[in-house]
MDAnalysis code that builds the backbone (N, CA, C; Angstrom):
import MDAnalysis as mda
import numpy as np

u = mda.Universe.empty(708, n_residues=236, atom_resindex=np.repeat(np.arange(236), 3), trajectory=True)
u.add_TopologyAttr("name", ["N", "CA", "C"] * 236)
u.add_TopologyAttr("resid", np.arange(1, 237))
u.add_TopologyAttr("resname", ["MET", "ASP", "GLN", "THR", "GLU", "TYR", "ARG", "GLU", "THR", "ALA", "ALA", "PRO", "PRO", "VAL", "ALA", "GLY", "LEU", "ALA", "CYS", "ALA", "TRP", "THR", "ALA", "GLY", "LEU", "PRO", "ALA", "ALA", "ALA", "ALA", "GLY", "PRO", "ALA", "VAL", "GLN", "ARG", "VAL", "VAL", "PRO", "ASP", "ALA", "CYS", "VAL", "ASP", "VAL", "VAL", "TRP", "TRP", "PRO", "GLY", "GLY", "GLY", "GLY", "LEU", "LEU", "VAL", "ALA", "GLY", "PRO", "ASP", "THR", "GLY", "PRO", "ALA", "PRO", "ALA", "VAL", "LEU", "ARG", "PRO", "GLY", "ASP", "ARG", "LEU", "ALA", "GLY", "VAL", "ARG", "LEU", "ARG", "PRO", "GLY", "ALA", "ALA", "GLY", "PRO", "VAL", "LEU", "GLY", "VAL", "PRO", "PRO", "ALA", "ALA", "LEU", "ARG", "ASP", "ALA", "ARG", "VAL", "PRO", "LEU", "THR", "GLU", "VAL", "TRP", "GLY", "GLY", "ALA", "ALA", "ASP", "ARG", "LEU", "ALA", "GLU", "ARG", "LEU", "ALA", "ALA", "ALA", "ASP", "ASP", "PRO", "ALA", "ALA", "ALA", "LEU", "ALA", "ALA", "GLY", "ILE", "ALA", "ALA", "ARG", "ALA", "ALA", "ALA", "ALA", "PRO", "PRO", "PRO", "ASP", "PRO", "LEU", "ALA", "ALA", "PRO", "LEU", "ALA", "ARG", "ALA", "LEU", "ALA", "ALA", "GLY", "SER", "VAL", "ARG", "ASP", "ALA", "ALA", "ALA", "ALA", "LEU", "GLY", "LEU", "GLY", "GLU", "ARG", "GLN", "VAL", "ARG", "ARG", "ARG", "ALA", "VAL", "ALA", "ALA", "PHE", "GLY", "TYR", "GLY", "PRO", "LYS", "THR", "VAL", "GLN", "ARG", "VAL", "LEU", "ARG", "PHE", "GLN", "ARG", "ALA", "LEU", "ARG", "LEU", "ALA", "ARG", "ALA", "GLY", "ARG", "PRO", "LEU", "ALA", "GLU", "VAL", "ALA", "TRP", "ALA", "ALA", "GLY", "TYR", "SER", "ASP", "GLN", "PRO", "HIS", "MET", "ALA", "HIS", "ASP", "VAL", "ARG", "GLN", "LEU", "GLY", "GLY", "VAL", "PRO", "ILE", "ARG", "SER", "LEU", "LEU"])
u.atoms.positions = np.array([
    [-11.228, -1.759, -18.590],
    [-10.102, -1.546, -17.693],
    [-9.081, -0.608, -18.322],
    [-8.953, -0.614, -19.644],
    [-7.973, 0.240, -20.298],
    [-8.292, 1.719, -20.113],
    [-9.559, 2.060, -19.774],
    [-9.942, 3.451, -19.653],
    [-9.685, 4.021, -18.259],
    [-9.323, 3.194, -17.298],
    [-9.083, 3.704, -15.956],
    [-7.870, 4.620, -15.963],
    [-7.927, 5.625, -15.099],
    [-6.852, 6.613, -15.008],
    [-6.232, 6.525, -13.620],
    [-4.913, 6.591, -13.579],
    [-4.210, 6.560, -12.290],
    [-2.966, 7.426, -12.411],
    [-2.755, 8.279, -11.417],
    [-1.608, 9.183, -11.457],
    [-1.083, 9.411, -10.045],
    [0.224, 9.296, -9.871],
    [0.862, 9.558, -8.585],
    [1.551, 10.909, -8.619],
    [1.528, 11.596, -7.481],
    [2.232, 12.860, -7.324],
    [2.977, 12.827, -5.996],
    [3.898, 13.759, -5.833],
    [4.656, 13.824, -4.587],
    [3.731, 14.189, -3.434],
    [3.907, 13.507, -2.316],
    [3.158, 13.847, -1.109],
    [3.826, 15.035, -0.426],
    [3.117, 15.724, 0.475],
    [3.775, 16.771, 1.266],
    [5.000, 16.200, 1.976],
    [6.038, 17.020, 2.160],
    [7.299, 16.509, 2.720],
    [7.207, 16.247, 4.222],
    [6.448, 15.232, 4.575],
    [6.267, 14.829, 5.967],
    [6.669, 13.369, 6.080],
    [7.390, 13.029, 7.114],
    [7.845, 11.653, 7.296],
    [6.656, 10.700, 7.320],
    [6.808, 9.597, 6.629],
    [5.781, 8.568, 6.620],
    [4.898, 8.576, 5.399],
    [4.875, 9.679, 4.628],
    [4.032, 9.745, 3.447],
    [4.841, 9.347, 2.211],
    [4.320, 8.366, 1.464],
    [5.031, 7.895, 0.279],
    [4.665, 8.699, -0.958],
    [3.390, 8.922, -1.180],
    [2.932, 9.672, -2.351],
    [1.462, 10.002, -2.183],
    [0.985, 10.891, -3.035],
    [-0.447, 11.122, -3.200],
    [-0.836, 10.573, -4.570],
    [-2.099, 10.260, -4.759],
    [-2.503, 9.710, -6.048],
    [-3.965, 10.035, -6.334],
    [-4.299, 9.994, -7.599],
    [-5.683, 10.111, -8.041],
    [-5.984, 8.976, -9.006],
    [-7.232, 8.568, -9.048],
    [-7.653, 7.501, -9.955],
    [-9.098, 7.770, -10.348],
    [-9.521, 7.161, -11.426],
    [-10.905, 7.349, -11.821],
    [-11.235, 6.672, -13.122],
    [-12.490, 6.810, -13.493],
    [-12.999, 6.265, -14.748],
    [-13.818, 7.370, -15.408],
    [-13.508, 7.717, -16.653],
    [-14.234, 8.812, -17.315],
    [-15.740, 8.573, -17.322],
    [-16.497, 9.653, -17.231],
    [-17.955, 9.544, -17.243],
    [-18.463, 8.943, -18.547],
    [-17.670, 9.087, -19.622],
    [-18.093, 8.560, -20.919],
    [-17.780, 7.082, -21.104],
    [-17.181, 6.427, -20.090],
    [-16.848, 5.009, -20.214],
    [-18.109, 4.188, -20.454],
    [-17.928, 3.079, -21.162],
    [-19.085, 2.259, -21.540],
    [-19.721, 1.564, -20.346],
    [-18.955, 1.336, -19.299],
    [-19.484, 0.632, -18.134],
    [-18.445, 0.546, -17.051],
    [-18.727, -0.170, -15.973],
    [-17.776, -0.287, -14.862],
    [-16.468, -0.938, -15.311],
    [-15.413, -0.696, -14.538],
    [-14.110, -1.304, -14.785],
    [-13.542, -1.771, -13.457],
    [-12.756, -2.821, -13.516],
    [-12.141, -3.369, -12.310],
    [-10.677, -2.971, -12.273],
    [-10.304, -2.274, -11.223],
    [-8.908, -1.919, -11.010],
    [-8.327, -2.896, -9.994],
    [-7.276, -3.605, -10.377],
    [-6.675, -4.596, -9.490],
    [-5.650, -3.919, -8.582],
    [-5.877, -3.992, -7.285],
    [-4.948, -3.445, -6.290],
    [-4.161, -4.611, -5.717],
    [-2.833, -4.512, -5.741],
    [-1.995, -5.625, -5.301],
    [-1.157, -5.212, -4.086],
    [-0.701, -6.177, -3.300],
    [0.027, -5.857, -2.068],
    [1.313, -5.077, -2.326],
    [1.577, -4.074, -1.454],
    [2.819, -3.305, -1.551],
    [3.387, -2.952, -0.184],
    [2.846, -3.549, 0.897],
    [3.289, -3.304, 2.278],
    [2.930, -1.909, 2.769],
    [2.096, -1.182, 2.021],
    [1.682, 0.164, 2.410],
    [0.222, 0.156, 2.866],
    [-0.182, 1.267, 3.451],
    [-1.577, 1.513, 3.814],
    [-1.985, 2.825, 3.170],
    [-3.190, 2.897, 2.604],
    [-3.672, 4.105, 1.933],
    [-4.897, 4.661, 2.640],
    [-4.974, 5.979, 2.679],
    [-6.214, 6.668, 3.057],
    [-6.831, 7.174, 1.763],
    [-8.094, 6.818, 1.528],
    [-8.725, 7.020, 0.229],
    [-10.009, 7.833, 0.377],
    [-10.177, 8.830, -0.498],
    [-11.426, 9.579, -0.609],
    [-12.131, 9.089, -1.851],
    [-13.274, 8.432, -1.658],
    [-14.039, 7.834, -2.759],
    [-15.503, 8.207, -2.553],
    [-15.914, 9.378, -3.035],
    [-17.274, 9.856, -2.767],
    [-18.359, 8.870, -3.175],
    [-18.151, 8.143, -4.267],
    [-19.179, 7.207, -4.719],
    [-19.007, 5.797, -4.224],
    [-17.982, 5.556, -3.392],
    [-17.700, 4.188, -2.972],
    [-17.438, 4.020, -1.500],
    [-18.063, 4.836, -0.678],
    [-17.890, 4.658, 0.768],
    [-17.331, 5.858, 1.479],
    [-16.948, 6.895, 0.736],
    [-16.443, 8.108, 1.395],
    [-14.972, 8.013, 1.727],
    [-14.636, 8.265, 2.978],
    [-13.244, 8.296, 3.431],
    [-12.907, 6.941, 4.040],
    [-11.940, 6.250, 3.433],
    [-11.631, 4.867, 3.790],
    [-10.150, 4.688, 4.101],
    [-9.852, 3.630, 4.847],
    [-8.483, 3.157, 5.028],
    [-8.373, 1.818, 4.311],
    [-7.335, 1.652, 3.495],
    [-7.157, 0.438, 2.701],
    [-5.845, -0.248, 3.053],
    [-5.954, -1.517, 3.392],
    [-4.757, -2.330, 3.564],
    [-4.295, -2.421, 4.990],
    [-3.125, -3.075, 5.193],
    [-2.210, -3.682, 4.214],
    [-2.764, -4.993, 3.655],
    [-2.570, -5.185, 2.373],
    [-3.122, -6.353, 1.700],
    [-2.132, -7.505, 1.671],
    [-2.686, -8.718, 1.659],
    [-1.861, -9.914, 1.474],
    [-2.219, -10.631, 0.183],
    [-3.129, -10.067, -0.599],
    [-3.523, -10.641, -1.873],
    [-4.204, -9.585, -2.711],
    [-4.639, -9.942, -3.913],
    [-5.262, -8.956, -4.797],
    [-6.593, -8.472, -4.238],
    [-6.863, -7.183, -4.414],
    [-8.114, -6.586, -3.929],
    [-8.748, -5.806, -5.075],
    [-9.646, -6.425, -5.840],
    [-10.261, -5.723, -6.964],
    [-11.147, -4.568, -6.482],
    [-11.040, -3.430, -7.154],
    [-11.891, -2.275, -6.871],
    [-12.709, -1.983, -8.115],
    [-14.024, -1.973, -7.987],
    [-14.911, -1.736, -9.125],
    [-15.162, -0.241, -9.241],
    [-14.711, 0.348, -10.336],
    [-14.937, 1.767, -10.615],
    [-16.088, 1.908, -11.589],
    [-16.958, 2.860, -11.317],
    [-18.087, 3.135, -12.201],
    [-17.834, 4.421, -12.966],
    [-18.428, 4.551, -14.148],
    [-18.203, 5.772, -14.934],
    [-18.443, 7.030, -14.095],
    [-17.474, 7.930, -14.156],
    [-17.554, 9.166, -13.391],
    [-16.926, 9.103, -12.024],
    [-16.529, 7.920, -11.558],
    [-15.877, 7.813, -10.246],
    [-14.543, 8.551, -10.257],
    [-14.281, 9.318, -9.221],
    [-12.996, 9.986, -9.029],
    [-12.533, 9.716, -7.600],
    [-11.333, 9.178, -7.475],
    [-10.764, 8.853, -6.175],
    [-9.499, 9.657, -5.949],
    [-9.205, 9.914, -4.685],
    [-7.925, 10.513, -4.292],
    [-7.394, 9.714, -3.117],
    [-6.081, 9.617, -3.027],
    [-5.507, 8.841, -1.938],
    [-4.164, 9.373, -1.495],
    [-3.788, 8.987, -0.293],
    [-2.456, 9.249, 0.233],
    [-1.908, 7.916, 0.722],
    [-0.717, 7.573, 0.265],
    [-0.101, 6.296, 0.620],
    [0.893, 6.501, 1.757],
    [0.751, 5.688, 2.798],
    [1.646, 5.723, 3.949],
    [2.729, 4.666, 3.763],
    [3.948, 5.057, 3.994],
    [5.071, 4.137, 3.812],
    [4.972, 2.938, 4.760],
    [5.598, 1.822, 4.387],
    [5.626, 0.685, 5.309],
    [6.171, 1.100, 6.680],
    [5.422, 0.765, 7.716],
    [5.836, 1.102, 9.077],
    [5.256, 2.396, 9.606],
    [4.668, 3.231, 8.739],
    [4.180, 4.547, 9.171],
    [2.711, 4.556, 9.552],
    [1.941, 3.567, 9.129],
    [0.490, 3.639, 9.298],
    [0.063, 3.626, 10.754],
    [0.701, 2.799, 11.573],
    [0.279, 2.687, 12.964],
    [0.278, 4.019, 13.701],
    [1.408, 4.741, 13.709],
    [1.421, 6.032, 14.403],
    [0.468, 7.062, 13.802],
    [0.359, 7.117, 12.478],
    [-0.490, 8.133, 11.845],
    [-1.965, 7.839, 12.092],
    [-2.359, 6.573, 11.959],
    [-3.768, 6.222, 12.102],
    [-4.166, 5.973, 13.543],
    [-3.213, 5.608, 14.375],
    [-3.519, 5.365, 15.783],
    [-4.058, 3.986, 16.070],
    [-3.934, 3.062, 15.126],
    [-4.346, 1.675, 15.332],
    [-3.265, 0.763, 14.767],
    [-3.121, -0.443, 15.293],
    [-2.134, -1.375, 14.733],
    [-2.502, -1.728, 13.298],
    [-1.550, -1.706, 12.379],
    [-1.885, -2.051, 10.985],
    [-2.438, -3.456, 10.830],
    [-2.093, -4.365, 11.744],
    [-2.644, -5.718, 11.646],
    [-4.162, -5.715, 11.771],
    [-4.726, -4.710, 12.471],
    [-6.183, -4.620, 12.610],
    [-6.847, -4.230, 11.296],
    [-6.061, -3.728, 10.339],
    [-6.595, -3.285, 9.052],
    [-6.236, -4.238, 7.921],
    [-5.599, -5.337, 8.239],
    [-5.092, -6.240, 7.200],
    [-6.224, -6.744, 6.307],
    [-6.013, -6.616, 4.983],
    [-6.964, -7.089, 3.968],
    [-8.354, -6.478, 4.145],
    [-8.421, -5.247, 4.654],
    [-9.716, -4.629, 4.938],
    [-9.818, -3.258, 4.286],
    [-11.045, -2.815, 4.078],
    [-11.371, -1.448, 3.683],
    [-12.307, -0.918, 4.760],
    [-11.798, -0.015, 5.576],
    [-12.482, 0.403, 6.800],
    [-12.802, 1.890, 6.722],
    [-14.028, 2.299, 7.045],
    [-14.316, 3.736, 7.111],
    [-13.380, 4.429, 8.096],
    [-12.824, 5.569, 7.693],
    [-11.886, 6.265, 8.564],
    [-12.548, 6.712, 9.866],
    [-13.868, 6.867, 9.856],
    [-14.551, 7.236, 11.099],
    [-14.381, 6.181, 12.176],
    [-14.207, 4.910, 11.779],
    [-13.996, 3.851, 12.767],
    [-12.626, 3.957, 13.418],
    [-11.739, 4.721, 12.801],
    [-10.377, 4.871, 13.306],
    [-10.197, 6.221, 13.995],
    [-10.679, 7.285, 13.356],
    [-10.476, 8.643, 13.857],
    [-11.718, 9.278, 14.460],
    [-12.864, 8.662, 14.330],
    [-14.080, 9.236, 14.887],
    [-14.442, 10.561, 14.234],
    [-14.751, 11.567, 15.072],
    [-15.204, 12.859, 14.578],
    [-14.195, 13.569, 13.713],
    [-12.903, 13.337, 13.937],
    [-11.880, 13.970, 13.098],
    [-12.024, 13.536, 11.645],
    [-12.410, 12.285, 11.426],
    [-12.621, 11.807, 10.062],
    [-13.851, 12.460, 9.438],
    [-14.900, 12.647, 10.229],
    [-16.105, 13.316, 9.714],
    [-15.779, 14.744, 9.284],
    [-14.980, 15.435, 10.093],
    [-14.640, 16.824, 9.750],
    [-13.778, 16.883, 8.495],
    [-12.854, 15.924, 8.361],
    [-12.028, 15.889, 7.153],
    [-12.890, 15.594, 5.930],
    [-13.836, 14.676, 6.059],
    [-14.714, 14.342, 4.936],
    [-15.533, 15.564, 4.510],
    [-15.983, 16.354, 5.470],
    [-16.732, 17.569, 5.131],
    [-15.867, 18.551, 4.340],
    [-14.593, 18.671, 4.744],
    [-13.697, 19.570, 4.014],
    [-13.458, 19.065, 2.599],
    [-13.307, 17.767, 2.452],
    [-13.052, 17.202, 1.126],
    [-14.268, 17.380, 0.219],
    [-15.457, 17.184, 0.771],
    [-16.664, 17.317, -0.030],
    [-16.845, 18.743, -0.541],
    [-16.334, 19.725, 0.214],
    [-16.494, 21.127, -0.181],
    [-15.301, 21.673, -0.960],
    [-14.222, 20.891, -1.075],
    [-12.978, 21.399, -1.658],
    [-13.039, 21.417, -3.178],
    [-12.414, 22.451, -3.763],
    [-12.255, 22.485, -5.215],
    [-11.273, 21.420, -5.679],
    [-10.286, 21.108, -4.830],
    [-9.274, 20.095, -5.140],
    [-9.219, 19.095, -3.988],
    [-10.106, 18.090, -3.988],
    [-10.143, 17.138, -2.876],
    [-8.817, 16.403, -2.671],
    [-8.095, 16.124, -3.760],
    [-6.829, 15.405, -3.619],
    [-5.832, 16.225, -2.806],
    [-5.723, 17.521, -3.087],
    [-4.808, 18.374, -2.332],
    [-5.267, 18.527, -0.891],
    [-6.584, 18.640, -0.691],
    [-7.110, 18.778, 0.665],
    [-6.864, 17.509, 1.477],
    [-7.001, 16.351, 0.844],
    [-6.729, 15.095, 1.544],
    [-5.255, 15.001, 1.919],
    [-4.373, 15.322, 0.964],
    [-2.940, 15.263, 1.247],
    [-2.576, 16.190, 2.402],
    [-3.153, 17.391, 2.419],
    [-2.865, 18.335, 3.496],
    [-3.382, 17.812, 4.837],
    [-4.563, 17.219, 4.830],
    [-5.128, 16.702, 6.070],
    [-4.332, 15.549, 6.643],
    [-3.916, 14.616, 5.786],
    [-3.134, 13.477, 6.264],
    [-1.736, 13.934, 6.678],
    [-1.174, 14.894, 5.944],
    [0.147, 15.407, 6.308],
    [0.118, 16.064, 7.686],
    [-0.941, 16.822, 7.984],
    [-1.050, 17.462, 9.299],
    [-1.134, 16.410, 10.392],
    [-1.899, 15.371, 10.145],
    [-2.010, 14.290, 11.132],
    [-0.676, 13.569, 11.309],
    [0.023, 13.317, 10.195],
    [1.308, 12.625, 10.262],
    [2.349, 13.460, 10.992],
    [2.324, 14.789, 10.783],
    [3.301, 15.656, 11.440],
    [3.126, 15.656, 12.953],
    [1.885, 15.431, 13.412],
    [1.609, 15.438, 14.844],
    [1.697, 14.048, 15.471],
    [1.900, 13.019, 14.657],
    [1.896, 11.640, 15.151],
    [3.217, 11.294, 15.820],
    [3.208, 10.313, 16.712],
    [4.472, 9.817, 17.271],
    [5.345, 9.261, 16.156],
    [6.653, 9.283, 16.327],
    [7.525, 8.719, 15.283],
    [7.308, 7.217, 15.153],
    [7.476, 6.683, 13.937],
    [7.354, 5.228, 13.766],
    [8.524, 4.508, 14.418],
    [8.401, 3.227, 14.527],
    [9.487, 2.397, 15.044],
    [10.746, 2.682, 14.231],
    [11.834, 3.138, 14.859],
    [13.039, 3.451, 14.078],
    [13.636, 2.245, 13.377],
    [13.237, 1.041, 13.791],
    [13.752, -0.158, 13.136],
    [12.887, -0.603, 11.963],
    [11.755, 0.084, 11.725],
    [10.855, -0.369, 10.658],
    [11.542, -0.345, 9.299],
    [12.140, 0.781, 8.942],
    [12.792, 0.875, 7.632],
    [14.000, -0.052, 7.533],
    [14.906, -0.072, 8.535],
    [16.012, -1.036, 8.450],
    [15.528, -2.479, 8.405],
    [14.432, -2.779, 9.109],
    [13.904, -4.140, 9.083],
    [13.396, -4.493, 7.696],
    [12.703, -3.570, 7.050],
    [12.226, -3.824, 5.685],
    [13.398, -4.070, 4.746],
    [14.441, -3.252, 4.867],
    [15.610, -3.438, 3.996],
    [16.287, -4.776, 4.271],
    [16.401, -5.142, 5.544],
    [17.059, -6.401, 5.887],
    [16.246, -7.599, 5.409],
    [14.918, -7.520, 5.532],
    [14.083, -8.621, 5.062],
    [14.103, -8.722, 3.549],
    [14.218, -7.594, 2.872],
    [14.313, -7.622, 1.414],
    [15.623, -8.229, 0.949],
    [16.652, -8.137, 1.785],
    [17.990, -8.567, 1.373],
    [18.301, -10.011, 1.725],
    [17.609, -10.595, 2.694],
    [17.981, -11.933, 3.120],
    [16.886, -12.617, 3.908],
    [17.250, -13.692, 4.584],
    [16.295, -14.485, 5.342],
    [15.918, -13.776, 6.640],
    [14.898, -14.309, 7.306],
    [14.508, -13.764, 8.607],
    [15.663, -13.890, 9.584],
    [16.372, -15.013, 9.528],
    [17.523, -15.211, 10.417],
    [18.610, -14.183, 10.126],
    [18.863, -13.937, 8.841],
    [19.870, -12.935, 8.467],
    [19.453, -11.542, 8.940],
    [18.162, -11.229, 8.789],
    [17.669, -9.917, 9.217],
    [17.809, -9.758, 10.721],
    [17.491, -10.807, 11.458],
    [17.619, -10.749, 12.912],
    [19.063, -10.516, 13.320],
    [19.982, -11.236, 12.674],
    [21.399, -11.071, 13.002],
    [21.895, -9.674, 12.648],
    [21.459, -9.154, 11.494],
    [21.916, -7.830, 11.053],
    [21.448, -6.737, 11.999],
    [20.277, -6.914, 12.607],
    [19.708, -5.883, 13.479],
    [19.950, -6.147, 14.954],
    [20.596, -7.276, 15.264],
    [20.863, -7.598, 16.661],
    [19.617, -7.987, 17.430],
    [18.678, -8.643, 16.749],
    [17.429, -9.057, 17.367],
    [17.297, -10.566, 17.306],
    [16.425, -11.113, 18.160],
    [16.040, -12.501, 18.026],
    [14.976, -12.643, 16.961],
    [14.788, -13.849, 16.445],
    [13.798, -14.050, 15.390],
    [12.379, -13.760, 15.881],
    [12.089, -14.062, 17.149],
    [10.773, -13.736, 17.693],
    [10.580, -12.233, 17.772],
    [11.641, -11.503, 18.116],
    [11.550, -10.044, 18.136],
    [11.304, -9.489, 16.743],
    [11.945, -10.084, 15.742],
    [11.731, -9.655, 14.361],
    [10.269, -9.847, 13.987],
    [9.694, -10.964, 14.377],
    [8.282, -11.202, 14.047],
    [7.399, -10.157, 14.729],
    [7.625, -9.916, 16.026],
    [6.787, -8.942, 16.731],
    [6.921, -7.554, 16.119],
    [8.152, -7.154, 15.799],
    [8.356, -5.816, 15.222],
    [7.722, -5.726, 13.831],
    [7.816, -6.806, 13.048],
    [7.230, -6.788, 11.698],
    [5.717, -6.660, 11.762],
    [5.065, -7.454, 12.604],
    [3.606, -7.394, 12.717],
    [3.175, -6.010, 13.196],
    [3.895, -5.462, 14.180],
    [3.541, -4.142, 14.714],
    [3.729, -3.044, 13.673],
    [4.778, -3.154, 12.853],
    [5.088, -2.085, 11.896],
    [4.330, -2.221, 10.590],
    [4.205, -3.455, 10.074],
    [3.686, -3.653, 8.720],
    [2.314, -4.308, 8.670],
    [1.899, -4.924, 9.762],
    [0.586, -5.564, 9.769],
    [0.616, -7.043, 9.467],
    [1.782, -7.575, 9.121],
    [1.924, -9.008, 8.930],
    [3.360, -9.435, 9.218],
    [3.558, -10.756, 9.306],
    [4.832, -11.290, 9.742],
    [5.951, -11.104, 8.738],
    [7.185, -11.402, 9.157],
    [8.352, -11.126, 8.311],
    [8.363, -11.904, 7.004],
    [7.880, -13.120, 6.989],
    [7.891, -13.878, 5.734],
    [6.929, -13.268, 4.711],
    [5.798, -12.768, 5.189],
    [4.875, -12.090, 4.273],
    [5.479, -10.781, 3.781],
    [6.150, -10.056, 4.671],
    [6.851, -8.838, 4.246],
    [7.836, -9.173, 3.133],
    [8.607, -10.235, 3.315],
    [9.574, -10.641, 2.293],
    [8.882, -10.942, 0.968],
    [7.791, -11.687, 1.017],
    [7.089, -12.048, -0.218],
    [6.579, -10.811, -0.943],
    [5.985, -9.880, -0.184],
    [5.415, -8.685, -0.799],
    [6.517, -7.815, -1.405],
    [7.621, -7.621, -0.685],
    [8.710, -6.796, -1.202],
    [9.352, -7.440, -2.430],
    [9.491, -8.771, -2.409],
    [10.068, -9.473, -3.569],
    [9.130, -9.366, -4.769],
    [7.841, -9.506, -4.533],
    [6.832, -9.365, -5.583],
    [6.890, -7.974, -6.212],
    [6.959, -6.943, -5.390],
    [7.033, -5.582, -5.921],
    [8.347, -5.355, -6.673],
    [9.428, -5.936, -6.185],
    [10.711, -5.810, -6.892],
    [10.629, -6.475, -8.261],
    [9.978, -7.626, -8.327],
    [9.818, -8.318, -9.612],
    [8.992, -7.473, -10.585],
    [7.930, -6.838, -10.095],
    [7.117, -5.992, -10.980],
    [7.925, -4.816, -11.515],
    [8.727, -4.188, -10.644],
    [9.544, -3.057, -11.103],
    [10.520, -3.498, -12.187],
    [11.176, -4.630, -11.987],
    [12.154, -5.114, -12.957],
    [11.476, -5.493, -14.273],
    [10.322, -6.154, -14.167],
    [9.620, -6.568, -15.384],
    [9.116, -5.351, -16.156],
    [8.628, -4.327, -15.441],
    [8.160, -3.119, -16.124],
    [9.304, -2.391, -16.819],
    [10.525, -2.597, -16.311],
    [11.687, -1.975, -16.943],
    [12.110, -2.713, -18.209],
    [11.431, -3.830, -18.521],
    [11.697, -4.526, -19.766],
    [12.658, -5.692, -19.670],
    [13.043, -6.082, -18.459],
    [13.984, -7.201, -18.347],
    [13.269, -8.526, -18.592],
    [13.938, -9.516, -19.196],
    [13.325, -10.829, -19.442],
    [12.877, -11.466, -18.127],
    [11.778, -12.223, -18.167],
    [11.209, -12.750, -16.933],
    [12.149, -13.727, -16.232],
    [12.922, -14.504, -16.980],
    [13.873, -15.403, -16.326],
    [14.916, -14.613, -15.547],
    [15.347, -13.504, -16.091],
    [16.304, -12.631, -15.407],
    [15.636, -11.931, -14.221],
    [14.364, -11.546, -14.384],
    [13.626, -10.905, -13.297],
    [13.535, -11.834, -12.098],
    [13.222, -13.114, -12.347],
    [13.083, -14.073, -11.252],
    [14.372, -14.171, -10.444],
    [15.484, -14.254, -11.126],
    [16.776, -14.360, -10.426],
    [17.095, -13.060, -9.682],
    [16.929, -11.918, -10.347],
    [17.302, -10.642, -9.745],
    [16.396, -10.275, -8.570],
    [15.131, -10.717, -8.618],
    [14.200, -10.387, -7.539],
    [14.370, -11.290, -6.327],
    [15.068, -12.419, -6.496],
    [15.330, -13.286, -5.358],
    [14.530, -14.568, -5.321],
    [13.865, -14.919, -6.431],
    [13.141, -16.189, -6.488],
    [14.107, -17.319, -6.815],
    [13.730, -18.534, -6.412],
    [14.598, -19.675, -6.691],
    [14.633, -19.987, -8.183],
    [13.538, -19.750, -8.888],
    [13.487, -19.952, -10.335],
    [12.219, -19.273, -10.865],
    [12.025, -19.342, -12.187],
    [10.883, -18.656, -12.781],
    [9.546, -19.265, -12.353],
    [9.421, -20.621, -12.237],
    [8.153, -21.172, -11.745],
    [7.815, -20.693, -10.330],
    [8.837, -20.548, -9.480],
    [8.610, -20.005, -8.132],
    [8.019, -18.600, -8.220],
    [8.577, -17.764, -9.087],
    [8.055, -16.413, -9.258],
    [6.625, -16.456, -9.783],
    [6.368, -17.303, -10.771],
    [5.032, -17.377, -11.359],
    [3.993, -17.761, -10.315],
    [4.340, -18.707, -9.448],
    [3.420, -19.148, -8.394],
    [3.156, -18.018, -7.407],
    [4.207, -17.331, -6.980],
    [4.067, -16.268, -5.989],
    [3.288, -15.078, -6.556],
    [3.597, -14.729, -7.800],
    [2.902, -13.598, -8.424],
    [1.420, -13.894, -8.576],
    [1.083, -15.110, -8.956],
    [-0.335, -15.454, -9.111],
    [-1.053, -15.399, -7.761],
    [-0.378, -15.824, -6.694],
    [-1.007, -15.772, -5.377],
    [-1.203, -14.336, -4.901],
    [-0.196, -13.498, -5.091],
    [-0.267, -12.127, -4.583],
    [-1.008, -11.193, -5.523],
    [-0.891, -11.437, -6.827],
    [-1.509, -10.546, -7.801],
    [-2.791, -11.065, -8.408],
    [-3.056, -12.364, -8.270],
    [-4.295, -12.935, -8.777],
    [-4.253, -13.379, -10.219],
    [-3.250, -12.941, -10.974],
    [-3.126, -13.286, -12.393],
    [-1.640, -13.434, -12.706],
    [-1.286, -14.018, -13.857],
    [0.130, -14.119, -14.235],
    [0.761, -12.740, -14.376],
    [2.093, -12.711, -14.264],
    [2.796, -11.439, -14.268],
    [2.581, -10.668, -15.564],
    [2.475, -11.344, -16.711],
    [2.259, -10.614, -17.963],
    [0.900, -9.907, -17.950],
    [-0.091, -10.488, -17.302],
    [-1.381, -9.808, -17.200],
    [-1.290, -8.570, -16.312],
    [-0.525, -8.677, -15.230],
    [-0.346, -7.493, -14.371],
    [0.360, -6.384, -15.135],
    [1.365, -6.746, -15.929],
    [2.111, -5.734, -16.671],
    [1.238, -5.087, -17.721],
])
């Protein structure tokens, strides 16, 4: 696992795109490696020539191990929370915890994109350009998606509903439509990611638990193990 490579770069400046990324395992690696993918409320479009071709990944509600074999090279584009539905043309809830061939979503357009990627000198750049073109032509996302994510990160579902002038049932419907899962799951995933950011910055775990919004450190440990599959120190 220590030999896996992962690098993020800026995505084309199109609304809805969070970043582009590449990952892989050197051909000289001794054997396969498992890359642990954890929930982040995003959806990714992935080019994996040796692992299924052009795929859509997520949104996840738990850890999703990806087995990389020596020589595997992947490229991806990450869609921001709330952006996947308009760009992909399907509700994100239909993709929850799944890895789906893009042809099942885009049909022939996905086949044509895959052909371009297979022939490209730089598949990562070609993928980013292809997804950016699709995103630029897509309908705008729900304008409340980003404010809803911020409100759910800051307080309870009731507080978020009050801040946005919505009923709690409306908050649930908007969350499922935008993110692929309900508001409480959105809160858990955002809190989990906030805890990882704070812990990676070197803050003590007891302080991380409080700053991320957990009731105490055991609460954080339980949630991290459920969402990440292993204790937080192993993820770090």
